[in-house]
C-alpha positions as CSV (number, residue, x, y, z in Angstrom):
1,M,-14.8,5.2,-16.1
2,K,-15.6,8.5,-17.7
3,I,-14.3,11.7,-16.2
4,L,-14.9,15.4,-16.9
5,F,-12.0,17.0,-18.6
6,E,-11.7,20.7,-17.7
7,D,-8.3,22.0,-18.9
8,Y,-8.8,23.0,-22.5
9,T,-8.7,25.9,-25.0
10,F,-11.6,26.3,-27.4
11,N,-11.1,28.1,-30.8
12,A,-14.6,28.3,-32.3
13,A,-13.5,29.9,-35.6
14,S,-11.0,27.1,-36.4
15,K,-13.4,24.4,-34.9
16,Q,-10.6,23.2,-32.6
17,I,-10.2,22.2,-29.0
18,T,-6.7,22.0,-27.5
19,F,-6.4,19.6,-24.5
20,N,-3.9,21.1,-22.1
21,T,-2.3,17.9,-20.8
22,S,0.9,16.0,-21.1
23,E,-1.1,12.8,-21.5
24,V,-1.7,11.8,-25.1
25,L,-5.4,11.8,-25.9
26,T,-6.9,9.7,-28.7
27,L,-10.3,9.5,-30.3
28,E,-10.8,6.1,-28.7
29,R,-10.8,7.8,-25.3
30,L,-12.9,10.9,-26.3
31,L,-16.6,10.3,-25.5
32,L,-18.7,13.4,-25.7
33,I,-18.3,17.2,-25.9
34,T,-21.2,19.5,-25.2
35,N,-21.3,23.3,-25.6
36,V,-23.2,24.0,-22.3
37,T,-23.5,27.7,-23.1
38,D,-25.5,27.0,-26.2
39,N,-26.8,23.6,-25.1
40,L,-25.5,21.8,-28.2
41,I,-23.6,18.5,-28.7
42,I,-20.5,19.2,-30.8
43,Y,-18.8,15.9,-30.5
44,N,-20.2,12.4,-30.0
45,F,-18.0,9.3,-30.6
46,A,-21.0,7.3,-31.9
47,D,-22.2,9.8,-34.5
48,P,-20.0,10.6,-37.6
49,N,-21.8,13.9,-38.0
50,Y,-20.4,14.9,-34.6
51,G,-16.9,13.4,-35.0
52,G,-13.5,14.8,-35.6
53,T,-9.8,14.1,-35.8
54,I,-7.1,14.6,-33.2
55,T,-3.5,15.4,-33.6
56,N,-1.0,16.3,-30.8
57,N,-3.9,16.8,-28.4
58,V,-5.7,19.2,-30.7
59,L,-9.2,18.0,-31.8
60,T,-10.6,19.4,-35.0
61,L,-14.3,19.0,-35.0
62,T,-16.6,18.0,-37.9
63,Y,-19.4,20.1,-36.4
64,N,-19.4,23.7,-37.5
65,T,-18.6,25.8,-34.4
66,T,-17.9,29.1,-36.3
67,I,-21.0,30.8,-34.9
68,M,-20.0,30.0,-31.3
69,S,-17.7,32.0,-29.1
70,D,-14.3,31.0,-27.8
71,S,-15.4,31.7,-24.3
72,D,-18.4,29.3,-24.4
73,R,-18.2,26.7,-21.7
74,L,-17.6,23.1,-22.8
75,Q,-18.4,19.9,-21.0
76,I,-15.9,17.3,-22.2
77,F,-16.1,13.6,-21.1
78,I,-13.2,11.3,-21.7
79,E,-12.6,7.7,-20.8
80,N,-10.1,7.5,-18.0
81,Q,-7.6,4.7,-18.5
82,Y,-6.8,4.6,-14.8
83,T,-9.7,3.9,-12.5
84,P,-8.9,5.1,-9.0
85,A,-9.5,2.6,-6.2
86,S,-12.4,3.2,-3.8
87,N,-11.9,3.9,-0.1
88,E,-13.3,0.5,0.7
89,T,-10.8,-1.1,-1.6
90,L,-7.9,0.9,-0.2
91,E,-8.9,0.0,3.4
92,Y,-9.2,-3.7,2.5
93,L,-5.7,-3.7,0.9
94,S,-4.3,-2.0,3.9
95,D,-5.8,-4.7,6.2
96,Q,-4.5,-7.5,3.9
97,T,-1.0,-5.9,3.9
98,A,-0.9,-5.8,7.7
99,L,-2.0,-9.5,7.8
100,L,0.6,-10.5,5.3
101,G,3.2,-8.7,7.4
102,R,2.2,-10.6,10.5
103,M,2.3,-13.9,8.5
104,V,5.8,-13.2,7.3
105,K,6.9,-12.3,10.8
106,L,5.5,-15.6,12.1
107,L,7.4,-17.5,9.4
108,E,10.7,-16.1,10.5
109,P,12.9,-18.8,12.1
110,L,13.0,-18.8,15.9
111,S,16.5,-20.1,15.9
112,R,19.7,-19.8,13.9
113,Q,23.1,-21.4,13.6
114,D,26.3,-19.7,14.6
115,S,29.5,-19.8,12.6
116,A,30.5,-23.2,14.0
117,G,27.2,-24.7,12.9
118,R,25.7,-24.9,16.4
119,Q,22.0,-24.3,16.9
120,Q,21.2,-21.1,18.7
121,V,17.8,-20.6,20.2
122,D,16.3,-17.2,21.0
123,V,14.5,-17.2,24.3
124,G,12.3,-14.1,24.3
125,N,10.1,-14.1,27.4
126,A,11.0,-17.2,29.3
127,S,10.2,-16.7,32.9
128,A,9.4,-18.9,35.9
129,T,8.2,-18.1,39.3
130,V,9.8,-20.2,42.1
131,T,8.9,-20.1,45.8
132,T,11.5,-21.8,47.9
133,R,13.6,-21.3,51.0
134,L,17.1,-20.2,50.1
135,D,20.2,-20.4,52.3
136,T,22.4,-17.3,52.4
137,S,25.6,-19.2,52.2
138,I,26.8,-22.0,50.0
139,N,29.9,-24.2,50.5
140,G,32.2,-23.8,47.6
141,P,35.5,-25.5,46.6
142,G,37.6,-22.9,48.5
143,G,35.5,-22.8,51.6
144,V,32.4,-20.9,52.3
145,S,31.1,-18.4,49.7
146,T,28.4,-16.0,50.5
147,I,25.8,-15.0,47.9
148,T,22.7,-12.9,48.4
149,V,19.2,-14.3,48.3
150,A,18.5,-12.4,45.1
151,E,21.5,-13.9,43.4
152,S,20.6,-17.5,44.4
153,S,17.0,-16.9,43.4
154,F,18.1,-15.7,40.0
155,I,20.3,-18.7,39.5
156,L,17.5,-21.1,40.6
157,Q,15.0,-19.4,38.2
158,S,17.5,-19.6,35.4
159,R,18.1,-23.3,35.9
160,I,14.3,-24.0,36.0
161,A,13.7,-21.9,32.9
162,Y,16.6,-23.8,31.1
163,A,15.2,-27.2,32.1
164,T,11.7,-26.2,31.0
165,L,12.9,-25.1,27.6
166,R,15.1,-28.1,27.2
167,N,12.1,-30.5,27.9
168,Q,10.1,-28.7,25.2
169,L,12.8,-29.1,22.5
170,E,12.1,-31.8,19.9
171,F,14.8,-33.1,17.7
172,S,14.2,-34.8,14.4
């Protein structure tokens, strides 16, 4: 992709253009230079009469520029070795990255083993709704123990959730 290069110094008397960049420029990347003040082509990669040599980012032109002025404006086109991505491409890559992130998350194990080698299962949002009549007292081994309706409801819901999950486990 060609780009307009604008950071240069033109020395017409010595027929030289200095490219002010840390990037190393080569003749293979230099396409066209036009003196837009005088409306003249002074470098064309395809014409040996309008060629030149380049050393340390200083182009010495074949074309005679001695009658031109150092302040003449030049239009310099070079081949950009890095083509920037379009907005559509960047948006597409962002969407694909998000989808890949979701896929990786789905592939994470839902269970793990503890240090003793026992299977541990993470129960994220297990819930059950139970409608039943609860007694406010339960006979225990040491006599009568009293628990609240909320406590017994929680115990019952926990047992139902455990049984539901246990029935859904498959062992191979």
